[in-house]
DRENDO-1510 file (C-alpha; in Angstrom, 1 decimal, always signed):
<recs>
REC; n; res; u; v; w
REC; 1; MET; +33.2; +49.9; -29.7 .
REC; 2; TYR; +29.3; +50.1; -30.8 .
REC; 3; PRO; +27.3; +47.4; -29.1 .
REC; 4; SER; +26.2; +44.4; -31.5 .
REC; 5; SER; +22.6; +45.3; -33.6 .
REC; 6; PRO; +20.1; +42.6; -34.2 .
REC; 7; SER; +21.1; +42.9; -37.9 .
REC; 8; SER; +24.8; +41.4; -36.9 .
REC; 9; HIS; +23.4; +38.7; -35.3 .
REC; 10; PHE; +21.2; +37.7; -38.2 .
REC; 11; GLN; +24.2; +38.0; -40.3 .
REC; 12; TYR; +25.9; +35.9; -38.2 .
REC; 13; LEU; +22.8; +33.1; -38.0 .
REC; 14; LEU; +22.8; +33.3; -42.1 .
REC; 15; THR; +26.8; +33.1; -42.8 .
REC; 16; HIS; +27.5; +30.4; -39.9 .
REC; 17; ALA; +24.5; +28.8; -38.4 .
REC; 18; HIS; +22.3; +26.0; -39.4 .
REC; 19; PRO; +18.7; +26.4; -39.7 .
REC; 20; ALA; +16.2; +25.2; -36.9 .
REC; 21; ALA; +13.4; +24.0; -39.4 .
REC; 22; LEU; +13.5; +24.2; -43.3 .
REC; 23; ALA; +10.9; +23.8; -45.7 .
REC; 24; TRP; +11.8; +22.7; -49.3 .
REC; 25; ILE; +9.1; +23.9; -51.5 .
REC; 26; GLN; +7.6; +22.1; -54.5 .
REC; 27; GLY; +5.7; +23.5; -57.5 .
REC; 28; SER; +2.3; +22.6; -58.4 .
REC; 29; ALA; +1.1; +20.6; -61.5 .
REC; 30; SER; +1.2; +24.0; -63.3 .
REC; 31; ASN; +4.1; +25.5; -62.2 .
REC; 32; PRO; +6.8; +22.4; -62.1 .
REC; 33; ARG; +9.4; +24.3; -62.2 .
REC; 34; LEU; +8.8; +26.0; -59.4 .
REC; 35; ALA; +11.2; +24.4; -56.3 .
REC; 36; GLY; +13.2; +26.1; -53.2 .
REC; 37; SER; +13.8; +26.3; -49.4 .
REC; 38; VAL; +12.7; +28.6; -46.8 .
REC; 39; LYS; +14.7; +28.6; -43.7 .
REC; 40; PHE; +13.7; +29.1; -40.1 .
REC; 41; TYR; +16.3; +30.2; -37.5 .
REC; 42; GLN; +15.4; +31.0; -34.1 .
REC; 43; THR; +17.4; +34.1; -32.9 .
REC; 44; THR; +17.9; +35.2; -29.4 .
REC; 45; TYR; +15.4; +38.4; -29.7 .
REC; 46; GLY; +12.7; +36.0; -29.1 .
REC; 47; GLY; +11.9; +35.9; -32.8 .
REC; 48; VAL; +12.6; +33.9; -36.0 .
REC; 49; LEU; +14.7; +34.8; -38.9 .
REC; 50; ILE; +13.2; +33.6; -42.1 .
REC; 51; GLU; +15.5; +33.2; -45.6 .
REC; 52; ALA; +13.5; +32.1; -48.5 .
REC; 53; GLU; +14.9; +31.5; -52.1 .
REC; 54; ILE; +12.8; +30.6; -54.6 .
REC; 55; PHE; +13.4; +29.5; -58.2 .
REC; 56; GLY; +10.9; +29.0; -61.3 .
REC; 57; LEU; +8.1; +31.5; -60.4 .
REC; 58; PRO; +5.9; +31.9; -63.1 .
REC; 59; ASN; +7.2; +34.6; -64.7 .
REC; 60; ILE; +10.3; +32.9; -65.2 .
REC; 61; ASP; +10.1; +33.3; -69.1 .
REC; 62; ALA; +9.0; +36.9; -69.1 .
REC; 63; PRO; +12.8; +38.7; -69.8 .
REC; 64; GLY; +13.2; +41.8; -67.0 .
REC; 65; SER; +9.7; +41.0; -65.6 .
REC; 66; THR; +8.9; +41.4; -61.6 .
REC; 67; ASN; +5.8; +40.2; -60.2 .
REC; 68; PHE; +4.7; +39.4; -56.4 .
REC; 69; TYR; +3.6; +36.3; -54.5 .
REC; 70; GLY; +1.8; +35.7; -51.3 .
REC; 71; MET; +4.0; +33.3; -48.9 .
REC; 72; HIS; +1.9; +32.2; -45.9 .
REC; 73; ILE; +2.6; +29.7; -43.2 .
REC; 74; HIS; -0.8; +27.3; -43.4 .
REC; 75; GLU; -2.1; +25.4; -40.1 .
REC; 76; HIS; -1.6; +21.8; -42.1 .
REC; 77; GLY; +1.2; +20.0; -43.3 .
REC; 78; ASN; -0.2; +18.8; -46.0 .
REC; 79; CYS; +1.4; +19.1; -49.4 .
REC; 80; THR; -0.4; +16.5; -51.6 .
REC; 81; ARG; -0.8; +18.5; -55.0 .
REC; 82; PRO; -3.0; +20.2; -55.7 .
REC; 83; PHE; -2.1; +21.7; -52.3 .
REC; 84; ASP; -5.8; +21.7; -51.2 .
REC; 85; GLN; -5.1; +20.1; -47.9 .
REC; 86; THR; -3.2; +23.1; -46.2 .
REC; 87; GLY; -6.0; +24.5; -44.3 .
REC; 88; SER; -6.2; +28.3; -43.2 .
REC; 89; HIS; -3.4; +30.4; -42.4 .
REC; 90; TYR; -1.6; +29.6; -39.4 .
REC; 91; ASN; -3.4; +31.9; -36.6 .
REC; 92; PRO; -3.3; +30.7; -32.9 .
REC; 93; GLY; -4.6; +34.2; -31.8 .
REC; 94; ASN; -7.7; +33.9; -34.0 .
REC; 95; VAL; -6.9; +37.5; -35.4 .
REC; 96; PRO; -8.2; +39.4; -38.5 .
REC; 97; HIS; -6.0; +39.1; -41.8 .
REC; 98; PRO; -3.4; +40.3; -42.3 .
REC; 99; GLN; -2.4; +40.0; -38.2 .
REC; 100; HIS; -2.0; +36.3; -38.7 .
REC; 101; SER; +0.6; +34.7; -37.4 .
REC; 102; GLY; +1.3; +32.9; -40.9 .
REC; 103; ASP; +0.8; +35.9; -43.0 .
REC; 104; LEU; +4.3; +36.5; -44.3 .
REC; 105; PRO; +5.7; +39.3; -46.2 .
REC; 106; PRO; +5.4; +38.9; -50.3 .
REC; 107; LEU; +7.9; +37.3; -52.6 .
REC; 108; LEU; +9.4; +39.8; -55.3 .
REC; 109; GLY; +9.7; +37.6; -58.0 .
REC; 110; ASN; +12.7; +38.7; -60.8 .
REC; 111; GLN; +12.2; +36.6; -63.9 .
REC; 112; GLY; +11.0; +33.6; -61.8 .
REC; 113; TYR; +13.8; +33.8; -58.9 .
REC; 114; ALA; +13.2; +35.3; -55.2 .
REC; 115; TYR; +15.3; +36.3; -52.5 .
REC; 116; THR; +14.2; +37.5; -49.2 .
REC; 117; VAL; +15.1; +37.6; -45.8 .
REC; 118; PHE; +12.9; +39.1; -42.6 .
REC; 119; TYR; +12.6; +39.0; -38.8 .
REC; 120; ASP; +9.1; +38.2; -37.5 .
REC; 121; LYS; +8.3; +37.8; -33.9 .
REC; 122; ARG; +4.6; +36.4; -33.8 .
REC; 123; PHE; +5.8; +32.4; -33.1 .
REC; 124; PHE; +8.8; +30.3; -31.9 .
REC; 125; VAL; +10.1; +27.5; -34.6 .
REC; 126; LYS; +8.5; +25.0; -32.5 .
REC; 127; ASP; +4.8; +26.5; -33.2 .
REC; 128; ILE; +5.2; +26.0; -36.8 .
REC; 129; LEU; +7.0; +22.8; -37.2 .
REC; 130; GLY; +4.8; +20.5; -39.4 .
REC; 131; ARG; +2.9; +23.2; -40.9 .
REC; 132; SER; +3.1; +23.8; -44.5 .
REC; 133; LEU; +4.6; +26.9; -46.1 .
REC; 134; VAL; +2.5; +27.6; -49.2 .
REC; 135; ILE; +3.8; +30.1; -52.1 .
REC; 136; HIS; +0.6; +31.7; -53.9 .
REC; 137; SER; -0.1; +32.9; -57.2 .
REC; 138; MET; -0.5; +36.6; -56.8 .
REC; 139; ALA; +0.3; +38.9; -53.7 .
REC; 140; ASP; -1.8; +38.9; -50.7 .
REC; 141; ASP; -3.7; +42.4; -50.8 .
REC; 142; PHE; -3.6; +42.8; -46.9 .
REC; 143; THR; -7.2; +43.6; -46.6 .
REC; 144; SER; -9.5; +40.9; -48.3 .
REC; 145; GLN; -10.7; +38.4; -45.1 .
REC; 146; PRO; -10.2; +35.5; -44.4 .
REC; 147; SER; -6.8; +35.1; -46.5 .
REC; 148; GLY; -5.8; +38.2; -48.4 .
REC; 149; ASN; -7.2; +37.1; -52.1 .
REC; 150; SER; -3.6; +35.8; -53.3 .
REC; 151; GLY; -4.6; +33.5; -55.6 .
REC; 152; SER; -4.1; +29.7; -56.0 .
REC; 153; LYS; -1.6; +27.8; -54.3 .
REC; 154; ILE; +1.3; +27.3; -56.7 .
REC; 155; GLY; +3.9; +25.9; -54.3 .
REC; 156; CYS; +4.2; +24.3; -50.8 .
REC; 157; GLY; +6.6; +22.7; -48.4 .
REC; 158; ILE; +6.3; +21.3; -45.0 .
REC; 159; ILE; +8.5; +22.8; -41.9 .
REC; 160; GLN; +10.4; +20.4; -40.7 .
REC; 161; SER; +13.1; +20.5; -37.6 .
REC; 162; VAL; +16.8; +20.5; -38.6 .
REC; 163; VAL; +18.5; +17.8; -36.8 .
REC; 164; ASN; +22.4; +19.8; -36.1 .
</recs>
């Protein structure tokens, strides 16, 4: 028998466990159909498994289209439209972009729908509670300072603890 791998643990979390935290995403005034959830699972490997499912991205009305959208954890948990009170990217180490703890992989929107799961070891769930998860109109370029030139904030949700 082969030893268990991290992916076995991750699959178990996704299919049998409750997330430790959750952000319900709402769209901006110009993107009212945008909605979804981002779930955060604390793992036994010292990092966080993140699962995002987003509907109504701007390319929803272009059949067969794909587009990338930036996704970041921001400092402040204020998702009052137009999402201008979220602060900068979550960056407790004061490091340059794209090494901020809040710099996440981009979403790939397929005709308005995106689903992704990834593992991140730069923070614990407890570190991001009360902060915001922001979806941006363009892909992060992973170069521009201080935040990757990822365009306007089109979606936002506050990361909240899930009580089991």
